[in-house]
N, C-alpha and C positions, 0 to 999 in steps of 0.2 A: 296117231295123235288125234285128240278129239276135235271135231269140227265146231263144237260150241264150248263155251267156258263160262265161269261165273265172273261177274263184274258188278261194280257199283255205278249206277247211273242217276242223272238228274233229269226228270221229265217236266218239272215246273220249278220256279224259283221260290225259295223260302228258307225255313229253319232246317236244322239237321235232319228232321224227319223226312225231308224230300229225297234223301239219299236212299235209293232202293237197290237191294241185292237181287240180281236176276241172271238168267241165262241169256247170253248174247252170242252172235257168231264170233268165232276165233279169227283174228285178223291174219292177213298174209303179208309177208314182207315184200315191198316193192323194190325197184332198182336202188342199189346203194343202202338198203336197209337190212336189219336183222330182226328175227323174231326172238323175243326174250320170254322165258318162263319166269315170271315175276316171283321173287321170294319175299320181298318187302317193298313197301312204298312209303315215302315220306310225305308228311302233311306240310303245307305252306299257306301263308295268308291268301295268295291268289285262289286257292281251292275254295275257301269260304267266300271270298269276294264274288267268284263266279256263281257259287250256289245261291247267293242272294241277288243275282242279276246285276252285280256291281252297283248296288244301291248306295254304297258309301262313297261313290265317285260323282263329282258334279255331272249333271245330266248331259251337258254338251260334250263331255269328254268320255262318256260311258261307252265301252265297247259292246258289240252285239255278240252274244254267244248262241250258236245254233243248238237247238234241243232235239232229241235227247243228247246228253253229253256225259262222258265218263271223265271225272276229275283226275288230277294227279300228274305231275311232271317228273317226280323223283322216283327212280326205280333202281333196285339192285336185284340181279338174278343171273340166269344162265342162258347163253345163246343156244337155241334149239333148231334154228333154221336160218339159212342165208338167202337173201334176195340176189338177183343178178348184179354183177359188177362189184361184189364185196370180196375183198382180198385180205383185209386186216384182221378178220375174226374167223374163228372156227367153231363148229358145234361143240359145246361143252365148256367154252370159255366163260368164266365168271366176270361179269361186267357191272358197272354202275354209271349213272349219268343223269343229267338234266336233259329231258327229251323235248325237242321242238318248242322250246320256250324263247320268245314270248308268243308264239303262234296260238291262236284261240281255237279256231274251228277244227284244226287237225293237231291238237296238243298231244301231250305225252300219254294220256289215258292209262295211267299207271295203277289206278284202283281196279285191278283186274288180274286174272290168273296168267294172262299173256298180253304182251303189248309189242308193237314194233318200234324201232328207233333207227334214225339215220346212223350209220356206222360211225361217223365222225363225231357224234355227240357223246360217245361212250369212252370209258377208260377201264382198264383191268382192275377189278376189285382187289384191294390189298388182302393178302392172305391172313394178315394179323387181326382183321376184324370180321365179324359175321355180317350177314346180309342186313339185319336190322340196323346195326350201326352204320353200315355203308349207305343205306337208304336215307339216313338222316343228313347226309353231307351235301348232295348236289346243289340245290338252289341256294341254301343259306351259305354254304362254303364258297360257291362261286360269287355270290353277292359280295361277301367279305373280301375275297381275293381281288375281284375286279375293282371294287372301290379303292382298296389300298394301293394296288399296283398299276391299274389302267387309268383310273381317274385322278387319284391323289398323287401318285408317284412318291410314296412314303420314303423318307430319308432316315437312315440309322441315326439314333440320338434324338429323334422327334419325341415331343410329349404329346401323347394321344389320350383323349378322353372318350370312352365308349359308354353311351347312355343306353340302358337296357342290355347290359353286358352279359346277363345270364341267359338271354333268349337265343333263338336259333342263329341269326346273323351275328348277334352280339358276342356270343362265346367263341365263334370262329374269328371274328375281327380282332378280339382281344388277344387270342393266341397267335394269329398270323402277324399282328403288329409287333408283339413281343419277340417272336422268332426273327423278325426283320431288324431287330435292334432298337425298337422304340421303348420309351418309358410309358407304361400303360396304367391308366386309372380307370377302374370299372365302377359304374353306378348301377345299383340294383337294390332290391329290398334285402333286409338283414338275413333272411333265411338262405340267401345265395352266397353269403360271404365265404364259407368254407369251400364251396364248389369253385368259386373264382380264384381263391387262394391256391387250390390244387392246380388250376390251369396256369398259374404263374403271373397273375396281375401284380403290379408293383404296389398299388394302393387300391383299397376298396372303400366306397362311400355308400352307406346305407341311406337311401333317400328318405326313408321313413323317419330317420333321426336327425338328418342335417341336409340342407339344400346344397347341392354341389356348387351352384353359382355363388354361394356365400363363402366357400372355403377354397375354391380352386382358381388359379390364375395362370397366365403364361402358357396356355395350351396351343400347340402348333396345329393340331387337327382334332376336330370334334366329329365323331361318328354317332349320329343320333338315330337309333333304330326305333324310337318311339313316336316322334313327331307330335302332331296335335296342335291345338290353337295357341299353346304357350311355349312353343319351341324356342322363341326368341329369348326366353329367360336365360339361355345358356350363352348368349353373346358375350357377357362379361368375362367368361372363363378364357375366351380366345384372345391371343395376343394380336396386335395390329398386324395385318398381313397374313393372318392365319387362314386355315381352310375349314369350311363348314360343309359337312357331308351328310345330309339327311337321307335316310333310307325310305321313309314314308312321308306322306303329305304332312305339312306343318306350316305354321306362320312364323317366319324368321326375321321379319323387319329387314329385308334385304337392302333397302336404301340406306338404312342406318349402318348396316354391316359394311356396305361399300365405302362409306365415308372413312372407315378405319382400314380399308384395304383388304377386308376379309372377302375371300372368294368362295363361291359355292361350287362344289364339284361333286357330281353324282351321275348316275346313268341307269338305264334299264338292264338288269341282269339278262344274259343270253347264254344259250347252250354253247359249250366249248370243250370238246374232248381232250385237247392238249392241256388245258388248265385243270381239268379233272384229273389228268395223269399226274400233274404237279401236286395236287392235293393228295392223291394216292401215295405219292412218294413221301410226303411229309407224315401221313398217317402210318405208313410202313416203318418209318424211322422213329416213330414215337414222339415226333415234334408237334403233332396235332392230334387232339382227342375229340371224340364225339360224345356230347352229353345227351342222354336219353331221358326224357321226361316221363313217358309212358308208352306202352305198346298195346295195341288192340288187334283183334282178328279182322279180316276183310269185311265180314258181315256186320261188325261192330263200328263201321265207319261213322254212323250217326253219333255214337258215344264219343268217338275220337274228336269229332267236330264240337260236341258239347264241351269236352275238355279244353279244346282250343279257345272257345268263347269265354271260358273262365279266366283266361289270362294268367300272368305270373308263372309262365312256363320256364322250366329249367332245361335248356337244350332243345331237343326235338321230340315231337310226337310221331310215331311210326305205326303203320299197319303191317302186321305179319301176314303174308299171303300164302306162301307154300308151307 
């Protein structure tokens, strides 16, 4: 096995052009870890937040990222070596997972030909999907899963509004809520209507034609994957005592919401191999699908980040590595 590998690294903060494709030492798995030959790596917003030095986060809350750094927390690939104390996996196993998130200094480092992962962060890749689709699942899928079932405690029969329903987290949240017995309304631009219809949303709202807050009421749970300074505009859609679940920073007028008994429920997504296995089970059963916006090669990581910055993403952006 080669002692070096190709990887993408950041040596300074900035635009997509700071992502450099270079030779680096191949990592070795430590105790409780496996070495993965990466076949595909998923892109996520924290990848570009880190690339710009978290300049989009208020300075007093800004984490420090040691440089140089290899981005990427979402990987799908094949186990090629076992560290000490690993009993759950064998060489040749196809796995996928969210690796070491939200750790910064020792993150997933998935934009590389090889990476290591704690064994418990991984699940067996479903045989029914390829590595590119599998790499699109971990962070976005776990975010949606943990929001719906760990934070919100979604009840069957709930009315759920997903804002940004065609994006990474949004398209998983819409499907998982529907699968759990909710009535799901998806908000996105018109070009995503057919995509969301195929995924099973009960109603689609094209925000370029009509404002959801003007036409929707009596929502039990709002999952807002967009956030921003006008997030509060969605408060009228929620019933008194409803649940507000923002995925990104936003201004939601929480004092006004509290007067109506509206509770905010959210949390930081974290690595969890058991929940990845549950997502794998749903994928294998055809009850969950992965939307792929675009695929780039590992050396094209800067182009992949440029695509991400354009927004209006349908599903996930993925790097094909092997």
